[in-house]
C-alpha positions, -999 to 999 in steps of 0.1 A, spaced: 404 530 -182 399 526 -145 369 544 -129 377 574 -108 368 578 -71 340 602 -80 325 578 -105 326 550 -80 309 572 -54 283 582 -79 276 546 -87 273 538 -51 248 566 -46 227 553 -75 226 518 -61 218 531 -26 189 552 -39 177 523 -60 176 501 -29 157 528 -10 131 532 -38 129 494 -42 119 490 -6 96 520 -7 77 506 -37 69 474 -16 88 453 -41 84 422 -19 46 423 -24 49 430 -61 74 401 -65 51 377 -45 22 385 -69 45 380 -100 59 347 -85 24 333 -79 14 339 -115 47 324 -127 42 293 -106 7 289 -121 21 290 -156 54 272 -150 42 236 -149 20 237 -181 47 257 -199 73 230 -192 50 202 -201 39 221 -233 76 225 -243 82 188 -240 50 180 -259 59 204 -287 94 191 -290 81 155 -292 56 166 -319 81 185 -341 112 164 -336 97 130 -329 95 114 -295 130 99 -298 148 132 -307 128 152 -282 137 128 -254 173 124 -264 183 161 -271 156 186 -262 147 172 -228 183 171 -215 186 208 -225 154 216 -206 167 197 -176 200 215 -177 182 248 -181 157 246 -152 181 230 -127 173 208 -97 144 230 -84 124 225 -116 137 191 -127 118 173 -99 85 189 -108 90 181 -145 98 145 -138 67 142 -116 45 157 -144 59 133 -170 56 103 -148 20 111 -139 10 118 -175 24 84 -187 -1 67 -164 -32 85 -177 -57 74 -203 -63 94 -236 -95 110 -222 -77 121 -190 -48 135 -210 -72 156 -231 -89 170 -199 -56 176 -183 -44 194 -214 -74 218 -213 -67 225 -176 -30 232 -183 -38 254 -213 -62 275 -190 -36 276 -163 -9 287 -188 -32 314 -202 -43 328 -168 -8 326 -153 11 342 -182 -15 370 -187 -16 376 -149 22 377 -148 26 403 -175 -3 424 -161 15 423 -127 48 432 -144 32 462 -161 16 474 -128 50 470 -110 68 491 -136 42 518 -134 47 518 -96 84 520 -100 81 550 -123 59 567 -97 28 567 -118 -8 558 -110 -33 553 -138 -70 556 -133 -89 523 -130 -94 512 -166 -127 505 -182 -136 471 -198 -123 480 -232 -90 493 -219 -86 463 -196 -93 440 -226 -66 458 -246 -42 453 -218 -50 415 -216 -45 411 -254 -12 430 -251 -1 407 -223 -10 377 -244 12 390 -272 42 398 -250 38 364 -232 38 347 -266 69 366 -277 87 357 -245 78 321 -249 92 320 -284 124 335 -272 127 309 -244 119 280 -268 144 293 -293 170 294 -265 161 258 -255 166 247 -291 200 265 -291 210 248 -258 200 214 -272 222 220 -303 251 231 -281 248 200 -259 247 178 -290 278 194 -305 297 189 -272 291 152 -274 265 147 -247 252 111 -250 215 110 -260 191 112 -231 218 120 -205 212 149 -182 239 176 -186 260 183 -155 291 202 -145 310 221 -173 283 214 -198 257 233 -177 280 262 -169 297 267 -203 271 251 -226 236 258 -212 246 288 -191 255 313 -219 223 303 -238 202 308 -207 219 342 -201 212 354 -236 176 342 -236 168 358 -203 185 391 -212 164 391 -244 132 386 -225 141 413 -199 151 437 -226 118 431 -244 99 439 -212 120 469 -203 115 482 -239 77 477 -242 60 478 -208 73 508 -188 53 540 -191 82 558 -208 97 561 -242 130 541 -241 154 531 -269 170 497 -272 204 511 -263 189 525 -231 174 492 -219 198 466 -232 224 470 -204 197 465 -178 184 434 -195 219 420 -194 222 431 -157 190 413 -147 200 382 -166 234 382 -149 219 384 -114 194 356 -123 223 334 -136 244 341 -105 215 331 -82 209 300 -103 246 289 -100 245 294 -63 213 274 -60 228 246 -81 259 245 -59 238 243 -28 217 214 -42 245 197 -61 245 167 -37 207 163 -37 192 141 -63 160 155 -79 141 124 -69 148 131 -33 125 161 -34 89 156 -25 62 172 -46 55 199 -19 92 206 -13 98 209 -51 69 233 -55 80 255 -25 116 255 -39 103 266 -73 82 293 -58 111 308 -38 133 307 -69 107 325 -90 102 350 -61 140 356 -62 138 361 -99 110 386 -96 129 405 -68 160 407 -90 139 419 -120 123 446 -99 156 458 -85 170 460 -120 140 480 -132 144 503 -101 181 508 -108 173 515 -145 148 541 -136 171 559 -111 199 560 -137 177 571 -166 161 599 -145 196 613 -141 198 614 -179 165 634 -181 142 606 -190 106 612 -178 74 591 -179 45 597 -202 27 630 -196 -8 616 -201 -4 595 -169 -12 608 -135 18 612 -112 13 602 -77 27 618 -46 59 599 -39 83 616 -15 119 614 -24 115 614 -62 
């Protein structure tokens, strides 16, 4: 059934209002803070995935099947950084690897916890709420909750990578070869989409200061994952003729930061559009929080 003209106009008004609120909530600043924490956690997370795959599957299977899936997932902007990390680690001694592992573990913990704390604060701002500054015990509880959600998100992403590796193996990808073309679009792409939509749905379900059902948040998780995948395909097309080795370390890091910044902006817009729509359905935030003065809401 085709949408009527009134339905299209209503959808247009919702999108326009979401854009207005998105700008009013200073989403660019919120996204920059989220991207910074994501960059801090990205490198040790990628290196940790490779190490865990080698430990569980053996170095040969991890390199032949799991690593190609990871390279197809993260694209050119992350491939160069991953190759730099692996190359540098191979030249280190055992004692240096242990020290580097501790540093990476700390960076992963601080980055992931900081990311989820920033996400929670951003969702509170989007819903027009302002909580009083928490005491130590409340802040500790928030940190522990962030660790739990970060761990759950990591498990979803790792499971998605495992599924992508299985898909690439079933499509006949030679061991150790990096997937390109149709294998990335039709093999890795759907797995990335489902994994990111699961993570976005988890965040939308658990972190906003409002009671939401899975049915209410699932479409918006799919929407955010779709925008993320669309941006990724555009970026891959732009960089299709650039070999990952041609990127310098600084250029790769800058490119990764801007990509994560885009992902954060897309996530916040999806959260804003979700709030605007759900408020038309009568959904309201928790009563125990303190509503701030926000004109236009």
